[in-house]
Biopython code that builds the backbone (N, CA, C, O; Angstrom):
import numpy as np
from Bio.PDB.StructureBuilder import StructureBuilder

atoms = [
    (1, "MET", "N", (-20.457, -8.758, 8.942)),
    (1, "MET", "CA", (-20.754, -7.638, 8.255)),
    (1, "MET", "C", (-20.158, -6.213, 8.495)),
    (1, "MET", "O", (-19.874, -5.740, 9.595)),
    (2, "GLU", "N", (-19.999, -5.541, 7.137)),
    (2, "GLU", "CA", (-18.910, -4.105, 6.930)),
    (2, "GLU", "C", (-19.540, -2.998, 7.612)),
    (2, "GLU", "O", (-20.707, -2.667, 7.399)),
    (3, "ASP", "N", (-18.686, -2.365, 8.519)),
    (3, "ASP", "CA", (-19.530, -1.166, 8.548)),
    (3, "ASP", "C", (-19.704, 0.105, 7.646)),
    (3, "ASP", "O", (-18.727, 0.846, 7.546)),
    (4, "PRO", "N", (-20.843, 0.420, 6.988)),
    (4, "PRO", "CA", (-21.565, 1.200, 6.081)),
    (4, "PRO", "C", (-20.181, 2.482, 5.764)),
    (4, "PRO", "O", (-19.672, 2.772, 4.681)),
    (5, "GLU", "N", (-19.890, 3.008, 7.062)),
    (5, "GLU", "CA", (-19.264, 4.157, 6.977)),
    (5, "GLU", "C", (-17.658, 3.358, 6.342)),
    (5, "GLU", "O", (-17.406, 3.704, 5.188)),
    (6, "ASP", "N", (-16.888, 2.628, 6.813)),
    (6, "ASP", "CA", (-16.095, 1.909, 6.418)),
    (6, "ASP", "C", (-16.089, 1.887, 4.800)),
    (6, "ASP", "O", (-15.329, 2.516, 4.063)),
    (7, "THR", "N", (-17.108, 1.021, 4.442)),
    (7, "THR", "CA", (-17.204, 1.266, 2.869)),
    (7, "THR", "C", (-16.840, 2.265, 2.121)),
    (7, "THR", "O", (-15.987, 2.261, 1.232)),
    (8, "GLU", "N", (-17.620, 3.287, 2.559)),
    (8, "GLU", "CA", (-17.817, 4.793, 2.178)),
    (8, "GLU", "C", (-16.497, 4.889, 2.182)),
    (8, "GLU", "O", (-16.040, 4.783, 1.044)),
    (9, "VAL", "N", (-15.755, 5.037, 2.953)),
    (9, "VAL", "CA", (-14.169, 5.443, 3.071)),
    (9, "VAL", "C", (-13.497, 4.895, 1.814)),
    (9, "VAL", "O", (-12.942, 5.458, 0.870)),
    (10, "VAL", "N", (-13.695, 3.797, 2.068)),
    (10, "VAL", "CA", (-12.991, 2.704, 0.905)),
    (10, "VAL", "C", (-13.366, 2.793, -0.546)),
    (10, "VAL", "O", (-12.831, 2.241, -1.507)),
    (11, "SER", "N", (-14.260, 3.496, -0.510)),
    (11, "SER", "CA", (-14.888, 3.294, -1.972)),
    (11, "SER", "C", (-13.899, 4.808, -2.389)),
    (11, "SER", "O", (-13.170, 4.927, -3.374)),
    (12, "SER", "N", (-14.150, 5.827, -1.328)),
    (12, "SER", "CA", (-13.425, 7.268, -1.555)),
    (12, "SER", "C", (-12.160, 7.361, -2.154)),
    (12, "SER", "O", (-11.617, 7.892, -3.124)),
    (13, "GLU", "N", (-11.872, 6.546, -1.075)),
    (13, "GLU", "CA", (-10.141, 6.329, -1.519)),
    (13, "GLU", "C", (-9.513, 5.802, -2.687)),
    (13, "GLU", "O", (-8.477, 6.136, -3.262)),
    (14, "ILE", "N", (-10.613, 4.632, -2.989)),
    (14, "ILE", "CA", (-10.310, 4.115, -4.548)),
    (14, "ILE", "C", (-10.762, 4.943, -5.255)),
    (14, "ILE", "O", (-9.952, 4.968, -6.181)),
    (15, "ARG", "N", (-11.571, 5.708, -5.481)),
    (15, "ARG", "CA", (-12.241, 6.830, -6.408)),
    (15, "ARG", "C", (-10.661, 7.604, -6.505)),
    (15, "ARG", "O", (-9.926, 7.435, -7.477)),
    (16, "TYR", "N", (-10.376, 8.278, -5.587)),
    (16, "TYR", "CA", (-9.082, 9.073, -5.929)),
    (16, "TYR", "C", (-8.195, 8.892, -6.051)),
    (16, "TYR", "O", (-7.470, 9.821, -6.407)),
    (17, "ILE", "N", (-7.407, 7.031, -5.756)),
    (17, "ILE", "CA", (-6.477, 6.737, -6.214)),
    (17, "ILE", "C", (-6.504, 6.554, -7.978)),
    (17, "ILE", "O", (-5.667, 6.804, -8.845)),
    (18, "THR", "N", (-7.963, 5.967, -8.019)),
    (18, "THR", "CA", (-8.214, 6.090, -9.432)),
    (18, "THR", "C", (-7.848, 7.677, -10.634)),
    (18, "THR", "O", (-7.244, 7.837, -11.695)),
    (19, "ILE", "N", (-8.393, 8.297, -9.964)),
    (19, "ILE", "CA", (-7.923, 9.681, -10.230)),
    (19, "ILE", "C", (-6.861, 9.859, -11.004)),
    (19, "ILE", "O", (-6.702, 10.251, -12.161)),
    (20, "GLU", "N", (-5.988, 9.409, -9.941)),
    (20, "GLU", "CA", (-4.779, 9.928, -9.589)),
    (20, "GLU", "C", (-3.659, 9.104, -10.599)),
    (20, "GLU", "O", (-2.662, 9.687, -11.025)),
    (21, "LEU", "N", (-3.881, 8.041, -10.840)),
    (21, "LEU", "CA", (-3.321, 7.138, -11.616)),
    (21, "LEU", "C", (-3.971, 7.241, -12.759)),
    (21, "LEU", "O", (-3.429, 6.657, -13.698)),
    (22, "MET", "N", (-5.093, 7.871, -13.014)),
    (22, "MET", "CA", (-5.587, 8.304, -14.585)),
    (22, "MET", "C", (-4.935, 9.663, -14.912)),
    (22, "MET", "O", (-5.219, 9.770, -16.105)),
    (23, "LYS", "N", (-4.448, 10.430, -14.683)),
    (23, "LYS", "CA", (-3.950, 11.847, -14.574)),
    (23, "LYS", "C", (-2.513, 11.256, -14.896)),
    (23, "LYS", "O", (-2.130, 11.617, -16.009)),
    (24, "ILE", "N", (-1.565, 10.398, -14.180)),
    (24, "ILE", "CA", (-0.143, 9.713, -14.456)),
    (24, "ILE", "C", (-0.450, 9.177, -15.770)),
    (24, "ILE", "O", (0.156, 9.687, -16.712)),
    (25, "ALA", "N", (-1.476, 8.020, -16.071)),
    (25, "ALA", "CA", (-1.379, 7.641, -17.404)),
    (25, "ALA", "C", (-1.448, 8.634, -18.498)),
    (25, "ALA", "O", (-0.620, 8.643, -19.408)),
    (26, "SER", "N", (-2.384, 9.430, -18.418)),
    (26, "SER", "CA", (-2.724, 10.366, -19.343)),
    (26, "SER", "C", (-0.624, 11.467, -19.585)),
    (26, "SER", "O", (0.152, 11.577, -20.534)),
    (27, "ARG", "N", (-0.616, 11.951, -18.195)),
    (27, "ARG", "CA", (0.527, 12.595, -18.041)),
    (27, "ARG", "C", (1.777, 12.010, -19.033)),
    (27, "ARG", "O", (2.365, 12.741, -19.831)),
    (28, "GLU", "N", (2.069, 10.635, -18.858)),
    (28, "GLU", "CA", (3.027, 9.855, -19.168)),
    (28, "GLU", "C", (2.855, 8.888, -20.520)),
    (28, "GLU", "O", (3.737, 8.184, -21.010)),
    (29, "LYS", "N", (1.011, 9.095, -21.152)),
    (29, "LYS", "CA", (0.846, 8.608, -22.341)),
    (29, "LYS", "C", (1.389, 6.905, -22.212)),
    (29, "LYS", "O", (2.261, 6.438, -22.944)),
    (30, "LYS", "N", (0.678, 6.129, -21.135)),
    (30, "LYS", "CA", (0.524, 4.858, -20.805)),
    (30, "LYS", "C", (-0.752, 4.980, -20.596)),
    (30, "LYS", "O", (-1.555, 5.874, -20.326)),
    (31, "SER", "N", (-0.737, 3.408, -20.864)),
    (31, "SER", "CA", (-2.329, 2.594, -19.886)),
    (31, "SER", "C", (-2.941, 3.088, -19.108)),
    (31, "SER", "O", (-2.402, 4.161, -18.837)),
    (32, "PHE", "N", (-3.676, 2.961, -18.629)),
    (32, "PHE", "CA", (-4.270, 3.247, -17.221)),
    (32, "PHE", "C", (-4.058, 1.698, -16.733)),
    (32, "PHE", "O", (-4.416, 1.631, -15.558)),
    (33, "SER", "N", (-3.734, 0.799, -17.076)),
    (33, "SER", "CA", (-3.869, -0.669, -16.938)),
    (33, "SER", "C", (-2.361, -0.603, -16.568)),
    (33, "SER", "O", (-1.867, -0.939, -15.491)),
    (34, "LYS", "N", (-1.842, -0.203, -17.448)),
    (34, "LYS", "CA", (-0.435, -0.278, -17.021)),
    (34, "LYS", "C", (0.450, 0.580, -15.838)),
    (34, "LYS", "O", (1.415, 0.123, -15.226)),
    (35, "VAL", "N", (-0.069, 1.791, -15.698)),
    (35, "VAL", "CA", (0.277, 2.632, -14.321)),
    (35, "VAL", "C", (-0.853, 1.632, -12.916)),
    (35, "VAL", "O", (-0.666, 1.532, -11.704)),
    (36, "ALA", "N", (-1.875, 1.111, -13.731)),
    (36, "ALA", "CA", (-2.073, 0.717, -12.151)),
    (36, "ALA", "C", (-1.485, -0.383, -11.924)),
    (36, "ALA", "O", (-1.064, -0.392, -10.768)),
    (37, "SER", "N", (-1.220, -1.456, -12.562)),
    (37, "SER", "CA", (-0.114, -2.706, -12.158)),
    (37, "SER", "C", (1.013, -2.201, -11.456)),
    (37, "SER", "O", (1.513, -2.699, -10.448)),
    (38, "GLU", "N", (1.511, -0.810, -12.273)),
    (38, "GLU", "CA", (2.812, 0.226, -11.427)),
    (38, "GLU", "C", (2.165, -0.127, -9.850)),
    (38, "GLU", "O", (2.399, -0.945, -8.961)),
    (39, "PHE", "N", (1.231, 0.987, -10.076)),
    (39, "PHE", "CA", (1.214, 1.136, -8.634)),
    (39, "PHE", "C", (0.891, -0.124, -7.806)),
    (39, "PHE", "O", (1.542, -0.410, -6.801)),
    (40, "ILE", "N", (0.222, -0.607, -8.104)),
    (40, "ILE", "CA", (-0.004, -2.237, -7.452)),
    (40, "ILE", "C", (1.333, -3.052, -7.128)),
    (40, "ILE", "O", (1.440, -3.701, -6.087)),
    (41, "GLY", "N", (2.098, -2.994, -7.854)),
    (41, "GLY", "CA", (3.378, -3.675, -7.486)),
    (41, "GLY", "C", (4.164, -3.117, -6.738)),
    (41, "GLY", "O", (5.001, -3.845, -6.204)),
    (42, "ASN", "N", (4.187, -1.708, -6.440)),
    (42, "ASN", "CA", (5.111, -0.770, -5.933)),
    (42, "ASN", "C", (4.342, -0.773, -3.993)),
    (42, "ASN", "O", (4.970, -0.515, -2.966)),
    (43, "ALA", "N", (3.053, -1.107, -4.104)),
    (43, "ALA", "CA", (2.027, -1.139, -3.304)),
    (43, "ALA", "C", (2.366, -2.333, -1.989)),
    (43, "ALA", "O", (2.433, -2.271, -0.761)),
    (44, "TYR", "N", (2.553, -3.590, -3.204)),
    (44, "TYR", "CA", (2.656, -4.746, -2.549)),
    (44, "TYR", "C", (4.765, -5.218, -2.179)),
    (44, "TYR", "O", (5.147, -6.094, -1.404)),
    (45, "ALA", "N", (5.726, -4.242, -3.079)),
    (45, "ALA", "CA", (6.898, -4.305, -2.436)),
    (45, "ALA", "C", (7.062, -3.365, -1.438)),
    (45, "ALA", "O", (8.123, -3.517, -0.833)),
    (46, "LEU", "N", (6.100, -2.070, -0.901)),
    (46, "LEU", "CA", (6.113, -1.425, 0.053)),
    (46, "LEU", "C", (5.696, -2.370, 1.366)),
    (46, "LEU", "O", (6.380, -2.600, 2.363)),
    (47, "ASN", "N", (4.288, -2.866, 1.030)),
    (47, "ASN", "CA", (3.682, -4.078, 2.249)),
    (47, "ASN", "C", (5.155, -4.318, 2.731)),
    (47, "ASN", "O", (5.694, -3.672, 3.629)),
    (48, "SER", "N", (5.930, -5.680, 1.773)),
    (48, "SER", "CA", (6.642, -6.214, 2.325)),
    (48, "SER", "C", (7.640, -5.836, 2.724)),
    (48, "SER", "O", (8.259, -6.736, 3.291)),
    (49, "LEU", "N", (8.293, -4.608, 2.708)),
    (49, "LEU", "CA", (9.267, -3.725, 3.285)),
    (49, "LEU", "C", (8.839, -3.391, 4.756)),
    (49, "LEU", "O", (9.530, -3.380, 5.774)),
    (50, "ILE", "N", (7.703, -3.161, 4.610)),
    (50, "ILE", "CA", (6.947, -2.917, 6.185)),
    (50, "ILE", "C", (6.935, -3.885, 7.060)),
    (50, "ILE", "O", (7.089, -3.634, 8.255)),
    (51, "GLU", "N", (6.710, -5.415, 6.506)),
    (51, "GLU", "CA", (6.993, -6.692, 6.998)),
    (51, "GLU", "C", (8.150, -7.003, 7.719)),
    (51, "GLU", "O", (8.396, -7.279, 8.893)),
    (52, "GLU", "N", (8.869, -6.865, 6.562)),
    (52, "GLU", "CA", (10.211, -7.188, 7.252)),
    (52, "GLU", "C", (10.629, -6.392, 8.035)),
    (52, "GLU", "O", (11.163, -6.803, 9.065)),
    (53, "SER", "N", (10.514, -5.050, 7.785)),
    (53, "SER", "CA", (10.874, -3.930, 8.928)),
    (53, "SER", "C", (10.569, -4.330, 10.553)),
    (53, "SER", "O", (11.400, -4.303, 11.461)),
    (54, "ILE", "N", (9.229, -4.684, 10.648)),
    (54, "ILE", "CA", (8.110, -5.204, 11.678)),
    (54, "ILE", "C", (8.728, -6.528, 12.248)),
    (54, "ILE", "O", (8.754, -6.832, 13.441)),
    (55, "ALA", "N", (9.272, -7.337, 11.100)),
    (55, "ALA", "CA", (9.846, -8.789, 11.566)),
    (55, "ALA", "C", (11.308, -8.413, 12.392)),
    (55, "ALA", "O", (11.671, -9.008, 13.407)),
    (56, "MET", "N", (11.847, -7.617, 11.922)),
    (56, "MET", "CA", (13.297, -6.768, 12.280)),
    (56, "MET", "C", (13.529, -6.584, 14.257)),
    (56, "MET", "O", (14.242, -7.035, 15.154)),
    (57, "THR", "N", (12.249, -5.503, 14.036)),
    (57, "THR", "CA", (12.075, -4.727, 15.283)),
    (57, "THR", "C", (11.681, -5.603, 16.052)),
    (57, "THR", "O", (12.460, -5.704, 17.000)),
    (58, "GLU", "N", (10.958, -6.197, 16.099)),
    (58, "GLU", "CA", (10.714, -7.314, 16.752)),
    (58, "GLU", "C", (11.419, -8.410, 17.361)),
    (58, "GLU", "O", (11.183, -8.979, 18.427)),
    (59, "THR", "N", (12.578, -8.668, 16.271)),
    (59, "THR", "CA", (13.210, -9.570, 16.660)),
    (59, "THR", "C", (14.378, -8.841, 17.601)),
    (59, "THR", "O", (14.773, -9.347, 18.651)),
    (60, "PHE", "N", (14.893, -7.519, 17.045)),
    (60, "PHE", "CA", (15.553, -6.966, 17.516)),
    (60, "PHE", "C", (14.944, -6.821, 19.277)),
    (60, "PHE", "O", (15.550, -7.269, 20.249)),
    (61, "ARG", "N", (14.164, -6.386, 19.302)),
    (61, "ARG", "CA", (13.417, -6.583, 20.549)),
    (61, "ARG", "C", (13.746, -7.582, 21.423)),
    (61, "ARG", "O", (14.157, -7.218, 22.525)),
    (62, "LYS", "N", (13.646, -9.028, 21.148)),
    (62, "LYS", "CA", (13.341, -10.344, 21.792)),
    (62, "LYS", "C", (14.829, -10.452, 22.362)),
    (62, "LYS", "O", (15.116, -10.680, 23.537)),
    (63, "GLU", "N", (15.710, -10.248, 21.321)),
    (63, "GLU", "CA", (17.277, -10.048, 21.724)),
    (63, "GLU", "C", (17.735, -9.233, 22.687)),
    (63, "GLU", "O", (18.747, -9.415, 23.364)),
    (64, "LYS", "N", (17.011, -8.366, 22.743)),
    (64, "LYS", "CA", (17.423, -7.190, 23.592)),
    (64, "LYS", "C", (17.253, -7.462, 25.061)),
    (64, "LYS", "O", (18.049, -7.412, 25.999)),
    (65, "THR", "N", (15.511, -7.873, 24.950)),
    (65, "THR", "CA", (15.114, -8.291, 26.175)),
    (65, "THR", "C", (15.737, -9.484, 26.729)),
    (65, "THR", "O", (15.944, -9.532, 27.942)),
    (66, "ASP", "N", (16.149, -10.733, 25.744)),
    (66, "ASP", "CA", (16.817, -11.809, 26.396)),
    (66, "ASP", "C", (18.197, -11.928, 26.917)),
    (66, "ASP", "O", (18.648, -12.856, 27.588)),
    (67, "THR", "N", (18.843, -10.791, 26.491)),
    (67, "THR", "CA", (20.367, -10.415, 27.176)),
    (67, "THR", "C", (19.965, -9.396, 28.507)),
    (67, "THR", "O", (20.882, -8.683, 28.913)),
    (68, "ARG", "N", (19.020, -9.326, 29.000)),
    (68, "ARG", "CA", (19.395, -8.666, 30.000)),
    (68, "ARG", "C", (19.086, -9.614, 31.306)),
    (68, "ARG", "O", (19.357, -9.214, 32.438)),
]
sb = StructureBuilder()
sb.init_structure("model")
sb.init_model(0)
sb.init_chain("A")
sb.init_seg("    ")
for serial, (resi, resn, name, xyz) in enumerate(atoms, 1):
    if name == "N":
        sb.init_residue(resn, " ", resi, " ")
    sb.init_atom(name, np.array(xyz, "f"), 0.0, 1.0, " ", f" {name:<3s}", serial, name[0])
structure = sb.get_structure()
């Protein structure tokens, strides 16, 4: 069961992101769908970079520990 407070925070963040994406779409004269798709693609790309960085850091730490 989800915490109602967490649900409220997520809903608030989604509303904020939606408004910002609508502003970008209007300013760039693109559809909201196009801008939202670009945002989601960028979010997935960022997530992948973060995961790669974590994996590299863990590998580095393991190698450093193994050489002691």
